[in-house]
N, CA, C and O atoms as CSV, one atom per row, in Angstrom:
chain,resi,resn,atom,element,x,y,z
A,1,UNK,N,N,-30.250,-9.596,-27.538
A,1,UNK,CA,C,-30.740,-8.348,-28.090
A,1,UNK,C,C,-29.762,-7.238,-27.722
A,1,UNK,O,O,-29.566,-6.965,-26.537
A,2,UNK,N,N,-29.147,-6.597,-28.702
A,2,UNK,CA,C,-28.172,-5.558,-28.392
A,2,UNK,C,C,-28.840,-4.335,-27.786
A,2,UNK,O,O,-29.947,-3.953,-28.165
A,3,UNK,N,N,-28.138,-3.731,-26.834
A,3,UNK,CA,C,-28.680,-2.531,-26.206
A,3,UNK,C,C,-28.388,-1.319,-27.086
A,3,UNK,O,O,-27.437,-1.323,-27.868
A,4,UNK,N,N,-29.204,-0.299,-26.951
A,4,UNK,CA,C,-29.012,0.926,-27.705
A,4,UNK,C,C,-27.885,1.725,-27.065
A,4,UNK,O,O,-27.918,1.971,-25.860
A,5,UNK,N,N,-26.893,2.132,-27.840
A,5,UNK,CA,C,-25.786,2.888,-27.256
A,5,UNK,C,C,-26.251,4.255,-26.763
A,5,UNK,O,O,-27.122,4.884,-27.365
A,6,UNK,N,N,-25.661,4.700,-25.666
A,6,UNK,CA,C,-25.986,6.018,-25.126
A,6,UNK,C,C,-25.335,7.090,-25.984
A,6,UNK,O,O,-24.520,6.791,-26.857
A,7,UNK,N,N,-25.700,8.341,-25.729
A,7,UNK,CA,C,-25.135,9.449,-26.496
A,7,UNK,C,C,-23.624,9.506,-26.335
A,7,UNK,O,O,-22.903,9.798,-27.290
A,8,UNK,N,N,-23.144,9.228,-25.127
A,8,UNK,CA,C,-21.705,9.252,-24.879
A,8,UNK,C,C,-21.003,8.145,-25.657
A,8,UNK,O,O,-19.891,8.343,-26.146
A,9,UNK,N,N,-21.629,7.002,-25.774
A,9,UNK,CA,C,-21.042,5.883,-26.502
A,9,UNK,C,C,-21.032,6.138,-28.006
A,9,UNK,O,O,-20.217,5.564,-28.728
A,10,UNK,N,N,-21.937,6.998,-28.481
A,10,UNK,CA,C,-21.997,7.312,-29.903
A,10,UNK,C,C,-21.190,8.550,-30.245
A,10,UNK,O,O,-21.310,9.078,-31.351
A,11,UNK,N,N,-20.373,9.019,-29.322
A,11,UNK,CA,C,-19.601,10.240,-29.545
A,11,UNK,C,C,-18.810,10.135,-30.846
A,11,UNK,O,O,-18.032,9.199,-31.031
A,12,UNK,N,N,-19.005,11.076,-31.725
A,12,UNK,CA,C,-18.252,11.033,-32.976
A,12,UNK,C,C,-16.767,11.252,-32.713
A,12,UNK,O,O,-16.384,11.901,-31.740
A,13,UNK,N,N,-15.940,10.703,-33.594
A,13,UNK,CA,C,-14.501,10.820,-33.373
A,13,UNK,C,C,-14.024,12.259,-33.419
A,13,UNK,O,O,-12.936,12.562,-32.928
A,14,UNK,N,N,-14.813,13.150,-33.997
A,14,UNK,CA,C,-14.422,14.561,-34.009
A,14,UNK,C,C,-14.316,15.106,-32.589
A,14,UNK,O,O,-13.520,16.009,-32.335
A,15,UNK,N,N,-15.104,14.571,-31.664
A,15,UNK,CA,C,-15.032,15.001,-30.265
A,15,UNK,C,C,-13.638,14.718,-29.705
A,15,UNK,O,O,-13.062,15.551,-29.005
A,16,UNK,N,N,-13.105,13.547,-30.016
A,16,UNK,CA,C,-11.768,13.200,-29.543
A,16,UNK,C,C,-10.719,14.137,-30.141
A,16,UNK,O,O,-9.812,14.591,-29.443
A,17,UNK,N,N,-10.849,14.419,-31.433
A,17,UNK,CA,C,-9.883,15.311,-32.086
A,17,UNK,C,C,-9.972,16.723,-31.522
A,17,UNK,O,O,-8.945,17.363,-31.297
A,18,UNK,N,N,-11.177,17.215,-31.291
A,18,UNK,CA,C,-11.349,18.569,-30.739
A,18,UNK,C,C,-10.724,18.648,-29.350
A,18,UNK,O,O,-10.009,19.603,-29.046
A,19,UNK,N,N,-10.984,17.667,-28.517
A,19,UNK,CA,C,-10.390,17.658,-27.176
A,19,UNK,C,C,-8.870,17.622,-27.253
A,19,UNK,O,O,-8.190,18.364,-26.545
A,20,UNK,N,N,-8.346,16.771,-28.103
A,20,UNK,CA,C,-6.897,16.631,-28.221
A,20,UNK,C,C,-6.264,17.956,-28.641
A,20,UNK,O,O,-5.293,18.404,-28.031
A,21,UNK,N,N,-6.808,18.575,-29.673
A,21,UNK,CA,C,-6.254,19.830,-30.184
A,21,UNK,C,C,-6.467,20.995,-29.218
A,21,UNK,O,O,-5.580,21.832,-29.054
A,22,UNK,N,N,-7.641,21.054,-28.578
A,22,UNK,CA,C,-7.924,22.164,-27.663
A,22,UNK,C,C,-6.999,22.135,-26.444
A,22,UNK,O,O,-6.464,23.168,-26.043
A,23,UNK,N,N,-6.816,20.967,-25.867
A,23,UNK,CA,C,-5.958,20.883,-24.688
A,23,UNK,C,C,-4.509,21.130,-25.083
A,23,UNK,O,O,-3.764,21.743,-24.318
A,24,UNK,N,N,-4.095,20.674,-26.247
A,24,UNK,CA,C,-2.740,20.954,-26.726
A,24,UNK,C,C,-2.550,22.455,-26.941
A,24,UNK,O,O,-1.492,22.995,-26.622
A,25,UNK,N,N,-3.551,23.121,-27.471
A,25,UNK,CA,C,-3.459,24.568,-27.698
A,25,UNK,C,C,-3.347,25.320,-26.380
A,25,UNK,O,O,-2.541,26.243,-26.261
A,26,UNK,N,N,-4.143,24.939,-25.392
A,26,UNK,CA,C,-4.077,25.591,-24.080
A,26,UNK,C,C,-2.716,25.349,-23.443
A,26,UNK,O,O,-2.108,26.270,-22.898
A,27,UNK,N,N,-2.243,24.122,-23.513
A,27,UNK,CA,C,-0.949,23.794,-22.937
A,27,UNK,C,C,0.152,24.626,-23.612
A,27,UNK,O,O,1.048,25.128,-22.933
A,28,UNK,N,N,0.093,24.771,-24.909
A,28,UNK,CA,C,1.088,25.556,-25.632
A,28,UNK,C,C,0.989,27.042,-25.278
A,28,UNK,O,O,2.006,27.719,-25.123
A,29,UNK,N,N,-0.225,27.536,-25.154
A,29,UNK,CA,C,-0.412,28.937,-24.767
A,29,UNK,C,C,0.188,29.200,-23.387
A,29,UNK,O,O,0.909,30.179,-23.195
A,30,UNK,N,N,-0.108,28.330,-22.439
A,30,UNK,CA,C,0.429,28.507,-21.090
A,30,UNK,C,C,1.944,28.481,-21.115
A,30,UNK,O,O,2.593,29.307,-20.473
A,31,UNK,N,N,2.508,27.543,-21.847
A,31,UNK,CA,C,3.970,27.415,-21.899
A,31,UNK,C,C,4.631,28.639,-22.522
A,31,UNK,O,O,5.605,29.163,-21.981
A,32,UNK,N,N,4.107,29.095,-23.653
A,32,UNK,CA,C,4.801,30.151,-24.389
A,32,UNK,C,C,4.342,31.558,-24.028
A,32,UNK,O,O,5.070,32.518,-24.283
A,33,UNK,N,N,3.167,31.706,-23.447
A,33,UNK,CA,C,2.672,33.032,-23.115
A,33,UNK,C,C,2.793,33.330,-21.625
A,33,UNK,O,O,3.242,34.413,-21.248
A,34,UNK,N,N,2.403,32.397,-20.784
A,34,UNK,CA,C,2.379,32.671,-19.352
A,34,UNK,C,C,3.692,32.359,-18.644
A,34,UNK,O,O,4.058,33.062,-17.702
A,35,UNK,N,N,4.409,31.325,-19.071
A,35,UNK,CA,C,5.658,30.964,-18.396
A,35,UNK,C,C,6.678,32.111,-18.425
A,35,UNK,O,O,7.302,32.372,-17.397
A,36,UNK,N,N,6.875,32.805,-19.551
A,36,UNK,CA,C,7.824,33.928,-19.522
A,36,UNK,C,C,7.389,35.052,-18.575
A,36,UNK,O,O,8.230,35.663,-17.916
A,37,UNK,N,N,6.081,35.329,-18.504
A,37,UNK,CA,C,5.589,36.352,-17.579
A,37,UNK,C,C,5.807,35.928,-16.133
A,37,UNK,O,O,6.195,36.742,-15.294
A,38,UNK,N,N,5.560,34.664,-15.845
A,38,UNK,CA,C,5.771,34.156,-14.492
A,38,UNK,C,C,7.245,34.245,-14.133
A,38,UNK,O,O,7.590,34.614,-13.010
A,39,UNK,N,N,8.106,33.914,-15.065
A,39,UNK,CA,C,9.549,33.975,-14.830
A,39,UNK,C,C,9.982,35.409,-14.536
A,39,UNK,O,O,10.810,35.643,-13.657
A,40,UNK,N,N,9.425,36.358,-15.267
A,40,UNK,CA,C,9.771,37.760,-15.057
A,40,UNK,C,C,9.315,38.250,-13.685
A,40,UNK,O,O,9.983,39.086,-13.076
A,41,UNK,N,N,8.185,37.739,-13.192
A,41,UNK,CA,C,7.641,38.163,-11.902
A,41,UNK,C,C,8.230,37.387,-10.731
A,41,UNK,O,O,8.066,37.783,-9.577
A,42,UNK,N,N,8.893,36.317,-11.014
A,42,UNK,CA,C,9.367,35.422,-9.958
A,42,UNK,C,C,10.393,36.070,-9.042
A,42,UNK,O,O,10.347,35.875,-7.827
A,43,UNK,N,N,11.291,36.814,-9.591
A,43,UNK,CA,C,12.304,37.456,-8.764
A,43,UNK,C,C,13.303,36.454,-8.218
A,43,UNK,O,O,13.858,35.648,-8.965
A,44,UNK,N,N,13.529,36.504,-6.924
A,44,UNK,CA,C,14.528,35.656,-6.275
A,44,UNK,C,C,13.919,34.450,-5.572
A,44,UNK,O,O,14.512,33.943,-4.620
A,45,UNK,N,N,12.786,33.986,-5.997
A,45,UNK,CA,C,12.146,32.833,-5.340
A,45,UNK,C,C,13.036,31.598,-5.474
A,45,UNK,O,O,13.730,31.422,-6.475
A,46,UNK,N,N,13.003,30.766,-4.468
A,46,UNK,CA,C,13.817,29.548,-4.459
A,46,UNK,C,C,13.171,28.488,-5.338
A,46,UNK,O,O,12.002,28.159,-5.132
A,47,UNK,N,N,13.894,27.945,-6.309
A,47,UNK,CA,C,13.319,26.891,-7.158
A,47,UNK,C,C,13.207,25.563,-6.407
A,47,UNK,O,O,13.837,25.367,-5.367
A,48,UNK,N,N,12.409,24.677,-6.944
A,48,UNK,CA,C,12.259,23.333,-6.369
A,48,UNK,C,C,13.561,22.562,-6.522
A,48,UNK,O,O,14.391,22.873,-7.376
A,49,UNK,N,N,13.720,21.557,-5.682
A,49,UNK,CA,C,14.872,20.672,-5.862
A,49,UNK,C,C,14.671,19.842,-7.126
A,49,UNK,O,O,13.549,19.678,-7.605
A,50,UNK,N,N,15.764,19.326,-7.652
A,50,UNK,CA,C,15.681,18.506,-8.856
A,50,UNK,C,C,14.827,17.265,-8.629
A,50,UNK,O,O,14.053,16.874,-9.502
A,51,UNK,N,N,14.963,16.648,-7.465
A,51,UNK,CA,C,14.200,15.428,-7.171
A,51,UNK,C,C,12.702,15.717,-7.117
A,51,UNK,O,O,11.902,14.940,-7.639
A,52,UNK,N,N,12.319,16.820,-6.493
A,52,UNK,CA,C,10.899,17.174,-6.409
A,52,UNK,C,C,10.342,17.479,-7.797
A,52,UNK,O,O,9.234,17.062,-8.132
A,53,UNK,N,N,11.108,18.202,-8.595
A,53,UNK,CA,C,10.653,18.517,-9.942
A,53,UNK,C,C,10.498,17.252,-10.775
A,53,UNK,O,O,9.512,17.104,-11.497
A,54,UNK,N,N,11.452,16.346,-10.684
A,54,UNK,CA,C,11.355,15.090,-11.432
A,54,UNK,C,C,10.139,14.276,-11.011
A,54,UNK,O,O,9.497,13.641,-11.848
A,55,UNK,N,N,9.817,14.290,-9.715
A,55,UNK,CA,C,8.630,13.572,-9.243
A,55,UNK,C,C,7.363,14.181,-9.843
A,55,UNK,O,O,6.462,13.461,-10.275
A,56,UNK,N,N,7.304,15.507,-9.865
A,56,UNK,CA,C,6.135,16.188,-10.441
A,56,UNK,C,C,6.069,15.960,-11.948
A,56,UNK,O,O,4.980,15.858,-12.513
A,57,UNK,N,N,7.210,15.882,-12.590
A,57,UNK,CA,C,7.258,15.675,-14.037
A,57,UNK,C,C,6.954,14.233,-14.413
A,57,UNK,O,O,6.125,13.985,-15.289
A,58,UNK,N,N,7.603,13.294,-13.772
A,58,UNK,CA,C,7.522,11.892,-14.173
A,58,UNK,C,C,6.245,11.210,-13.691
A,58,UNK,O,O,5.667,10.406,-14.422
A,59,UNK,N,N,5.797,11.514,-12.479
A,59,UNK,CA,C,4.606,10.856,-11.929
A,59,UNK,C,C,3.391,10.914,-12.849
A,59,UNK,O,O,2.878,9.869,-13.247
A,60,UNK,N,N,2.918,12.113,-13.197
A,60,UNK,CA,C,1.750,12.191,-14.083
A,60,UNK,C,C,2.003,11.621,-15.479
A,60,UNK,O,O,1.098,11.060,-16.097
A,61,UNK,N,N,3.229,11.764,-15.973
A,61,UNK,CA,C,3.523,11.234,-17.305
A,61,UNK,C,C,3.465,9.711,-17.321
A,61,UNK,O,O,2.988,9.116,-18.287
A,62,UNK,N,N,3.949,9.078,-16.255
A,62,UNK,CA,C,3.875,7.614,-16.162
A,62,UNK,C,C,2.414,7.174,-16.062
A,62,UNK,O,O,2.004,6.220,-16.723
A,63,UNK,N,N,1.638,7.861,-15.244
A,63,UNK,CA,C,0.205,7.519,-15.131
A,63,UNK,C,C,-0.505,7.708,-16.472
A,63,UNK,O,O,-1.349,6.894,-16.845
A,64,UNK,N,N,-0.172,8.769,-17.191
A,64,UNK,CA,C,-0.773,9.001,-18.506
A,64,UNK,C,C,-0.404,7.887,-19.474
A,64,UNK,O,O,-1.250,7.418,-20.236
A,65,UNK,N,N,0.847,7.465,-19.448
A,65,UNK,CA,C,1.274,6.370,-20.326
A,65,UNK,C,C,0.547,5.072,-19.988
A,65,UNK,O,O,0.188,4.312,-20.887
A,66,UNK,N,N,0.331,4.817,-18.708
A,66,UNK,CA,C,-0.416,3.621,-18.291
A,66,UNK,C,C,-1.846,3.679,-18.824
A,66,UNK,O,O,-2.366,2.685,-19.332
A,67,UNK,N,N,-2.479,4.849,-18.706
A,67,UNK,CA,C,-3.840,5.012,-19.241
A,67,UNK,C,C,-3.836,4.777,-20.742
A,67,UNK,O,O,-4.708,4.085,-21.268
A,68,UNK,N,N,-2.842,5.359,-21.442
A,68,UNK,CA,C,-2.790,5.252,-22.895
A,68,UNK,C,C,-2.572,3.811,-23.367
A,68,UNK,O,O,-3.200,3.367,-24.327
A,69,UNK,N,N,-1.683,3.089,-22.690
A,69,UNK,CA,C,-1.311,1.753,-23.142
A,69,UNK,C,C,-2.280,0.682,-22.653
A,69,UNK,O,O,-2.606,-0.243,-23.396
A,70,UNK,N,N,-2.740,0.799,-21.415
A,70,UNK,CA,C,-3.520,-0.282,-20.828
A,70,UNK,C,C,-5.021,0.001,-20.729
A,70,UNK,O,O,-5.819,-0.931,-20.822
A,71,UNK,N,N,-5.423,1.249,-20.543
A,71,UNK,CA,C,-6.838,1.527,-20.312
A,71,UNK,C,C,-7.616,1.771,-21.604
A,71,UNK,O,O,-8.644,1.135,-21.839
A,72,UNK,N,N,-7.137,2.678,-22.431
A,72,UNK,CA,C,-7.894,3.065,-23.625
A,72,UNK,C,C,-8.113,1.901,-24.591
A,72,UNK,O,O,-9.246,1.695,-25.026
A,73,UNK,N,N,-7.082,1.131,-24.947
A,73,UNK,CA,C,-7.314,0.052,-25.912
A,73,UNK,C,C,-8.257,-1.042,-25.406
A,73,UNK,O,O,-8.822,-1.783,-26.210
A,74,UNK,N,N,-8.432,-1.152,-24.107
A,74,UNK,CA,C,-9.260,-2.226,-23.555
A,74,UNK,C,C,-10.707,-1.807,-23.294
A,74,UNK,O,O,-11.501,-2.607,-22.799
A,75,UNK,N,N,-11.055,-0.566,-23.620
A,75,UNK,CA,C,-12.413,-0.100,-23.371
A,75,UNK,C,C,-13.343,-0.580,-24.474
A,75,UNK,O,O,-13.097,-0.312,-25.650
A,76,UNK,N,N,-14.406,-1.283,-24.112
A,76,UNK,CA,C,-15.317,-1.809,-25.130
A,76,UNK,C,C,-16.261,-0.756,-25.708
A,76,UNK,O,O,-16.878,-0.990,-26.747
A,77,UNK,N,N,-16.381,0.392,-25.054
A,77,UNK,CA,C,-17.325,1.416,-25.500
A,77,UNK,C,C,-16.597,2.739,-25.667
A,77,UNK,O,O,-15.641,3.020,-24.944
A,78,UNK,N,N,-17.041,3.547,-26.608
A,78,UNK,CA,C,-16.375,4.823,-26.852
A,78,UNK,C,C,-16.547,5.779,-25.681
A,78,UNK,O,O,-15.680,6.623,-25.456
A,79,UNK,N,N,-17.639,5.672,-24.928
A,79,UNK,CA,C,-17.841,6.535,-23.760
A,79,UNK,C,C,-16.761,6.323,-22.719
A,79,UNK,O,O,-16.232,7.284,-22.159
A,80,UNK,N,N,-16.432,5.067,-22.458
A,80,UNK,CA,C,-15.371,4.764,-21.494
A,80,UNK,C,C,-14.005,5.118,-22.071
A,80,UNK,O,O,-13.117,5.556,-21.340
A,81,UNK,N,N,-13.836,4.934,-23.361
A,81,UNK,CA,C,-12.578,5.332,-24.001
A,81,UNK,C,C,-12.396,6.846,-23.908
A,81,UNK,O,O,-11.279,7.329,-23.723
A,82,UNK,N,N,-13.490,7.588,-24.037
A,82,UNK,CA,C,-13.425,9.049,-23.928
A,82,UNK,C,C,-12.974,9.458,-22.532
A,82,UNK,O,O,-12.161,10.371,-22.391
A,83,UNK,N,N,-13.484,8.803,-21.509
A,83,UNK,CA,C,-13.077,9.105,-20.138
A,83,UNK,C,C,-11.586,8.841,-19.965
A,83,UNK,O,O,-10.872,9.673,-19.405
A,84,UNK,N,N,-11.113,7.705,-20.433
A,84,UNK,CA,C,-9.695,7.388,-20.349
A,84,UNK,C,C,-8.845,8.358,-21.155
A,84,UNK,O,O,-7.756,8.748,-20.735
A,85,UNK,N,N,-9.352,8.736,-22.304
A,85,UNK,CA,C,-8.654,9.671,-23.181
A,85,UNK,C,C,-8.462,11.020,-22.489
A,85,UNK,O,O,-7.354,11.557,-22.473
A,86,UNK,N,N,-9.529,11.565,-21.920
A,86,UNK,CA,C,-9.455,12.855,-21.235
A,86,UNK,C,C,-8.559,12.755,-19.998
A,86,UNK,O,O,-7.760,13.654,-19.737
A,87,UNK,N,N,-8.689,11.678,-19.247
A,87,UNK,CA,C,-7.843,11.478,-18.071
A,87,UNK,C,C,-6.369,11.420,-18.466
A,87,UNK,O,O,-5.535,12.072,-17.839
A,88,UNK,N,N,-6.047,10.657,-19.484
A,88,UNK,CA,C,-4.664,10.543,-19.936
A,88,UNK,C,C,-4.099,11.863,-20.437
A,88,UNK,O,O,-2.950,12.198,-20.148
A,89,UNK,N,N,-4.897,12.612,-21.184
A,89,UNK,CA,C,-4.425,13.903,-21.679
A,89,UNK,C,C,-4.228,14.897,-20.540
A,89,UNK,O,O,-3.266,15.665,-20.544
A,90,UNK,N,N,-5.125,14.886,-19.576
A,90,UNK,CA,C,-4.979,15.789,-18.426
A,90,UNK,C,C,-3.709,15.464,-17.637
A,90,UNK,O,O,-2.991,16.365,-17.205
A,91,UNK,N,N,-3.443,14.186,-17.458
A,91,UNK,CA,C,-2.214,13.797,-16.759
A,91,UNK,C,C,-0.974,14.203,-17.552
A,91,UNK,O,O,0.021,14.626,-16.964
A,92,UNK,N,N,-1.022,14.082,-18.861
A,92,UNK,CA,C,0.113,14.476,-19.697
A,92,UNK,C,C,0.299,15.994,-19.688
A,92,UNK,O,O,1.420,16.485,-19.820
A,93,UNK,N,N,-0.781,16.724,-19.535
A,93,UNK,CA,C,-0.740,18.181,-19.555
A,93,UNK,C,C,-0.249,18.769,-18.230
A,93,UNK,O,O,0.331,19.855,-18.213
A,94,UNK,N,N,-0.473,18.077,-17.148
A,94,UNK,CA,C,-0.185,18.621,-15.818
A,94,UNK,C,C,1.250,19.125,-15.640
A,94,UNK,O,O,1.426,20.231,-15.128
A,95,UNK,N,N,2.286,18.372,-16.036
A,95,UNK,CA,C,3.643,18.889,-15.824
A,95,UNK,C,C,3.898,20.240,-16.496
A,95,UNK,O,O,4.596,21.084,-15.934
A,96,UNK,N,N,3.348,20.450,-17.673
A,96,UNK,CA,C,3.523,21.733,-18.349
A,96,UNK,C,C,2.849,22.851,-17.576
A,96,UNK,O,O,3.437,23.914,-17.376
A,97,UNK,N,N,1.620,22.619,-17.140
A,97,UNK,CA,C,0.899,23.644,-16.382
A,97,UNK,C,C,1.626,23.957,-15.078
A,97,UNK,O,O,1.806,25.122,-14.721
A,98,UNK,N,N,2.038,22.920,-14.381
A,98,UNK,CA,C,2.725,23.099,-13.109
A,98,UNK,C,C,4.033,23.864,-13.299
A,98,UNK,O,O,4.290,24.848,-12.605
A,99,UNK,N,N,4.848,23.409,-14.234
A,99,UNK,CA,C,6.148,24.057,-14.440
A,99,UNK,C,C,5.985,25.491,-14.938
A,99,UNK,O,O,6.756,26.370,-14.550
A,100,UNK,N,N,5.005,25.733,-15.780
A,100,UNK,CA,C,4.811,27.090,-16.306
A,100,UNK,C,C,4.422,28.070,-15.212
A,100,UNK,O,O,4.771,29.249,-15.277
A,101,UNK,N,N,3.705,27.589,-14.211
A,101,UNK,CA,C,3.249,28.463,-13.134
A,101,UNK,C,C,4.209,28.489,-11.942
A,101,UNK,O,O,4.413,29.542,-11.338
A,102,UNK,N,N,4.793,27.352,-11.602
A,102,UNK,CA,C,5.587,27.236,-10.385
A,102,UNK,C,C,7.089,27.249,-10.671
A,102,UNK,O,O,7.851,27.876,-9.935
A,103,UNK,N,N,7.512,26.582,-11.707
A,103,UNK,CA,C,8.931,26.467,-12.064
A,103,UNK,C,C,9.151,26.905,-13.508
A,103,UNK,O,O,9.499,26.076,-14.349
A,104,UNK,N,N,8.956,28.189,-13.819
A,104,UNK,CA,C,9.045,28.620,-15.216
A,104,UNK,C,C,10.405,28.396,-15.862
A,104,UNK,O,O,10.506,28.326,-17.087
A,105,UNK,N,N,11.458,28.283,-15.044
A,105,UNK,CA,C,12.774,28.009,-15.615
A,105,UNK,C,C,12.813,26.637,-16.277
A,105,UNK,O,O,13.609,26.403,-17.186
A,106,UNK,N,N,11.971,25.750,-15.827
A,106,UNK,CA,C,11.959,24.376,-16.330
A,106,UNK,C,C,10.749,24.086,-17.211
A,106,UNK,O,O,10.465,22.927,-17.515
A,107,UNK,N,N,10.050,25.114,-17.615
A,107,UNK,CA,C,8.833,24.925,-18.406
A,107,UNK,C,C,9.120,24.254,-19.748
A,107,UNK,O,O,8.310,23.460,-20.226
A,108,UNK,N,N,10.254,24.562,-20.355
A,108,UNK,CA,C,10.577,23.949,-21.650
A,108,UNK,C,C,10.760,22.444,-21.512
A,108,UNK,O,O,10.324,21.684,-22.378
A,109,UNK,N,N,11.394,22.013,-20.441
A,109,UNK,CA,C,11.580,20.577,-20.202
A,109,UNK,C,C,10.240,19.882,-20.017
A,109,UNK,O,O,9.982,18.842,-20.623
A,110,UNK,N,N,9.391,20.461,-19.179
A,110,UNK,CA,C,8.080,19.862,-18.921
A,110,UNK,C,C,7.228,19.855,-20.184
A,110,UNK,O,O,6.537,18.876,-20.464
A,111,UNK,N,N,7.275,20.942,-20.943
A,111,UNK,CA,C,6.492,21.019,-22.174
A,111,UNK,C,C,6.943,19.958,-23.170
A,111,UNK,O,O,6.110,19.299,-23.793
A,112,UNK,N,N,8.235,19.790,-23.321
A,112,UNK,CA,C,8.760,18.779,-24.245
A,112,UNK,C,C,8.314,17.378,-23.848
A,112,UNK,O,O,7.917,16.583,-24.700
A,113,UNK,N,N,8.379,17.076,-22.558
A,113,UNK,CA,C,7.955,15.757,-22.083
A,113,UNK,C,C,6.455,15.565,-22.292
A,113,UNK,O,O,6.018,14.495,-22.716
A,114,UNK,N,N,5.666,16.598,-21.994
A,114,UNK,CA,C,4.221,16.500,-22.158
A,114,UNK,C,C,3.831,16.299,-23.616
A,114,UNK,O,O,3.003,15.443,-23.928
A,115,UNK,N,N,4.421,17.081,-24.503
A,115,UNK,CA,C,4.087,16.969,-25.930
A,115,UNK,C,C,4.536,15.615,-26.471
A,115,UNK,O,O,3.842,15.009,-27.288
A,116,UNK,N,N,5.688,15.146,-26.021
A,116,UNK,CA,C,6.142,13.824,-26.453
A,116,UNK,C,C,5.142,12.745,-26.112
A,116,UNK,O,O,4.819,11.901,-26.947
A,117,UNK,N,N,4.652,12.770,-24.893
A,117,UNK,CA,C,3.641,11.791,-24.493
A,117,UNK,C,C,2.309,12.074,-25.186
A,117,UNK,O,O,1.577,11.152,-25.544
A,118,UNK,N,N,2.009,13.344,-25.367
A,118,UNK,CA,C,0.772,13.766,-26.036
A,118,UNK,C,C,0.674,13.139,-27.425
A,118,UNK,O,O,-0.396,12.702,-27.849
A,119,UNK,N,N,1.805,13.102,-28.121
A,119,UNK,CA,C,1.813,12.557,-29.481
A,119,UNK,C,C,1.531,11.061,-29.509
A,119,UNK,O,O,1.099,10.536,-30.536
A,120,UNK,N,N,1.768,10.368,-28.401
A,120,UNK,CA,C,1.460,8.934,-28.367
A,120,UNK,C,C,-0.036,8.679,-28.408
A,120,UNK,O,O,-0.460,7.546,-28.637
A,121,UNK,N,N,-0.846,9.714,-28.189
A,121,UNK,CA,C,-2.298,9.556,-28.261
A,121,UNK,C,C,-2.815,9.607,-29.698
A,121,UNK,O,O,-3.975,9.277,-29.943
A,122,UNK,N,N,-1.981,10.011,-30.642
A,122,UNK,CA,C,-2.415,10.039,-32.041
A,122,UNK,C,C,-2.864,8.676,-32.557
A,122,UNK,O,O,-3.899,8.607,-33.220
A,123,UNK,N,N,-2.140,7.585,-32.288
A,123,UNK,CA,C,-2.648,6.288,-32.749
A,123,UNK,C,C,-4.017,5.957,-32.157
A,123,UNK,O,O,-4.841,5.320,-32.813
A,124,UNK,N,N,-4.255,6.384,-30.935
A,124,UNK,CA,C,-5.570,6.149,-30.335
A,124,UNK,C,C,-6.642,6.923,-31.086
A,124,UNK,O,O,-7.763,6.441,-31.251
A,125,UNK,N,N,-6.305,8.110,-31.537
A,125,UNK,CA,C,-7.260,8.899,-32.312
A,125,UNK,C,C,-7.509,8.291,-33.682
A,125,UNK,O,O,-8.639,8.279,-34.169
A,126,UNK,N,N,-6.466,7.796,-34.289
A,126,UNK,CA,C,-6.560,7.302,-35.655
A,126,UNK,C,C,-7.156,5.894,-35.722
A,126,UNK,O,O,-7.963,5.604,-36.606
A,127,UNK,N,N,-6.769,5.032,-34.807
A,127,UNK,CA,C,-7.130,3.616,-34.886
A,127,UNK,C,C,-8.130,3.170,-33.844
A,127,UNK,O,O,-9.245,2.774,-34.184
A,128,UNK,N,N,-7.754,3.226,-32.596
A,128,UNK,CA,C,-8.511,2.581,-31.521
A,128,UNK,C,C,-9.864,3.229,-31.303
A,128,UNK,O,O,-10.882,2.537,-31.316
A,129,UNK,N,N,-9.901,4.510,-31.106
A,129,UNK,CA,C,-11.147,5.168,-30.732
A,129,UNK,C,C,-12.181,5.136,-31.857
A,129,UNK,O,O,-13.333,4.796,-31.587
A,130,UNK,N,N,-11.834,5.473,-33.108
A,130,UNK,CA,C,-12.844,5.379,-34.159
A,130,UNK,C,C,-13.423,3.973,-34.310
A,130,UNK,O,O,-14.606,3.828,-34.616
A,131,UNK,N,N,-12.607,2.935,-34.100
A,131,UNK,CA,C,-13.124,1.572,-34.178
A,131,UNK,C,C,-14.166,1.323,-33.104
A,131,UNK,O,O,-15.153,0.630,-33.350
A,132,UNK,N,N,-13.964,1.871,-31.928
A,132,UNK,CA,C,-14.935,1.705,-30.850
A,132,UNK,C,C,-16.244,2.402,-31.215
A,132,UNK,O,O,-17.326,1.871,-30.967
A,133,UNK,N,N,-16.138,3.598,-31.806
A,133,UNK,CA,C,-17.340,4.333,-32.187
A,133,UNK,C,C,-18.077,3.586,-33.285
A,133,UNK,O,O,-19.297,3.437,-33.212
A,134,UNK,N,N,-17.371,3.117,-34.295
A,134,UNK,CA,C,-18.010,2.443,-35.410
A,134,UNK,C,C,-18.546,1.076,-35.016
A,134,UNK,O,O,-19.412,0.541,-35.708
A,135,UNK,N,N,-18.066,0.502,-33.942
A,135,UNK,CA,C,-18.532,-0.793,-33.482
A,135,UNK,C,C,-20.024,-0.771,-33.166
A,135,UNK,O,O,-20.705,-1.790,-33.285
A,136,UNK,N,N,-20.530,0.399,-32.763
A,136,UNK,CA,C,-21.930,0.518,-32.401
A,136,UNK,C,C,-22.827,0.765,-33.605
A,136,UNK,O,O,-24.027,0.995,-33.457
A,137,UNK,N,N,-22.248,0.718,-34.778
A,137,UNK,CA,C,-23.059,0.857,-35.976
A,137,UNK,C,C,-23.213,2.294,-36.443
A,137,UNK,O,O,-23.947,2.552,-37.397
A,138,UNK,N,N,-22.551,3.219,-35.805
A,138,UNK,CA,C,-22.628,4.587,-36.249
A,138,UNK,C,C,-21.337,4.929,-36.960
A,138,UNK,O,O,-20.260,4.499,-36.547
A,139,UNK,N,N,-21.442,5.690,-38.012
A,139,UNK,CA,C,-20.243,6.127,-38.708
A,139,UNK,C,C,-20.222,7.646,-38.652
A,139,UNK,O,O,-21.191,8.315,-39.011
A,140,UNK,N,N,-19.110,8.164,-38.201
A,140,UNK,CA,C,-18.962,9.612,-38.062
A,140,UNK,C,C,-17.699,10.035,-38.768
A,140,UNK,O,O,-16.690,9.329,-38.749
A,141,UNK,N,N,-17.766,11.225,-39.407
A,141,UNK,CA,C,-16.709,11.946,-40.061
A,141,UNK,C,C,-15.470,11.305,-40.194
A,141,UNK,O,O,-14.533,11.881,-40.747
C-alpha cells in the first residue's frame, strides 16, 4: 500500500525554480551592488593570500558539485531532493558572498565560478526534480 506523500514531497517544481532564481538574484545583487561599495571602503586592508582564497573558493564549489552529481539524482523523493538542491545552491553561492564582503578585488572571479556551477543545476530543474515530483502522482506547472 503506497504511503501518502507529505507536503514537502509534493512540492511543485515551481518551488525549485523560484529558489534557483531568487538565490541567483541575491548573489548577483551582492556581487554588483555591494562588492564595489566594500572595495571603496576597504582602504589599505591586507588581502588574503592566494592559497587561502583558493581554499575558500574551491572548497564549497567542490562540495556543491558533489551534491549536484551524487546526492540530488539519487533522492527518491522530491522533499529530499529539495534539501539537496538548497544545500548545493548555498554552497555554490558562498564564494561570491564571501569574496564580495571580504575580498572585493576577487569578487568577479568568485562570481564567475559560482554562476558556472550554478548553471549545472539547470538539468536538475528540467529533468531530475520534476520527475521526482511527478513520481508521486501529482503534476505541477
